[in-house]
N, C-alpha and C positions, 0 to 999 in steps of 0.2 A: 882706681882706675875703675875697676870690673864693678863694684858697687854703684858709682854714677851711671855707667852704662846699664846697667840692669834696671837702676831706677827711673831714668831716661825711657826704656822700653816700656816698662808697667805704667808710668804715666801717658804716654802717649795713647796706649791700647785705653786706657779708662777714660781719658778723654774723649776719644775719637768713637769707642763702643760702647762704652758705659760697662766694660769688662774689668775687673781686678785682677792683678795676678800677684798674690803675696808669696813672698820668700822668706821660709823663716828656718833659721838653721840654729840647732841648740848642741851643745857638747855630748850630750847621750839622754838617752831617755827614763835610766836611773836618776838623773837629777830632778825629773818632774812626776813621774809616776811610779817610780820603782821599776823593777823588771816583770810586772805582773801584765802592764798595757804592751798591746804591739803597736807597732808604729802605724797600722791601718786605725785601729781605734784611737789612737791620740790624734790622728790627722783629721778624723772626722770629729772628734770634739771638739778640737780647737776650731774648726771650720764652722760649726754648729755656734759655739760660744762668741767668738768673734763676727757672727755672721756675715760671713764675706759673700759679696755681690749683693744686687738688688732685689730683692724678692720680686717685685714686678716695675714694668716699666710701660708708661703709657696703657695703662689696664690690662696689661699681657703678662703672663708668668713670663721671667724673664732670669731669673739666679744663674748667671753664667760664671760668676766667680771660680776664680784657679786659685787652689793652694798649692805649693811647692816645699814639702818640710825635709828636712836634712838632717841625721843625725849623726855628726861626724865620728863620733867615737864607736859608738854602734854599727857605722859604715852601713848605714841602712837610708833609704829616701823615698819619700812618697809624695805621687801626684793627687790630689782631691778635688775634684769636680763638683760643681754646682748642680742643683737636679736640673737646669733649663740645658742641659748637654744630652745630646741623644746616647744610644749606649755606644754607637760605632765611636764614640771619639774616647772610649775608656781603651780599645785597642790601640789608637793610636799613642796614646798616653804610655800604654807599655812600651812601645816601640819608640817613644822618646826616652824613655829611662834605660831600656837595653841599648840601643843604637848610641846614644848622644851623652848620659851624664855618668852612666857607670862607667863605661869604658875610660872618662878623664878622670871620674875618682879612682879607677884604678890606678890610672897614670901617676896618682897624686896630686890632682891638679884638680882642687876642689871649687875653686873660681871658675875657671874654665869649664868645667861640668856644670855648674849652675848657670854660667851665662849659655851655654848650649842650650840648656834645657827650656831656660828663658826664651832664647831666638826661637826656639821649636813652638814653644808654648802660643807665642805670639803670633806664630803662622797657624798655629792651628785654630786660635780664636778670631782670626781675621778670613778662616777658611781660606789659607793659602797652601800651597805646595808644603810639606815641610825642607827648609833649606838642608842645602847636602852636608853630609856628616863629615868631619873633620877629625880623622883620626890621630890620636897623638902618633909621634916618630916610634917607632919599635928602637928598642937599645940594642947594641952590638951583639950583647950574647944571645937574642931570640935568634937570631941570625946563622949564629955558630951553632947553634944547638939543632937548628933546621938543616943545615950541612951536616952536619953530622949524622942526625938520624936518616938524610938520604945517602950519605954516605956507608952506612951501616946498612942499610935497606940493600945495596946493591952487593956490596962485598957477601952478605948471605946469599943471594940469588945467586951470584957467581960459583959461591962454594957448594950449594945446593946441587946445580947444575953439573959440576964436576964431579961430586960423588955419584951422579946420577938418580939423584933423588927429584921426585916432580914438584 
């Protein structure tokens, strides 16, 4: 289901704005370049070799292609933008990685992370505000650890106060 939804979003953006989003998932970097190439360098090579995006459109420089590369086993991802994007979009891409893609990956949901990334990249390409972040629900043990830490802090504070320490 996620694949068809992602393809639909990417196709619609390409049709309406001549801006392609390509999502590439690989098992690991070692299968492609060994351990000597970083994901950043691999994404740049892939972007350039595949010539993602139109270099010009109606006589103007356009290159607004977008590549989302995910290396599952390495637990790495990278967003590569074409040369037609302003520098400010790099910051937005880092926010997309940090706030949308990585938390979903850490929760073990690669499909949801990629979908959240594509939704945000679509909004970025359309110059719309990024969609609200849907945080994955926290497991019960997170709340128990938080409650234990608060209890320990209170116990420590009361103990220090009773002893007269500051």
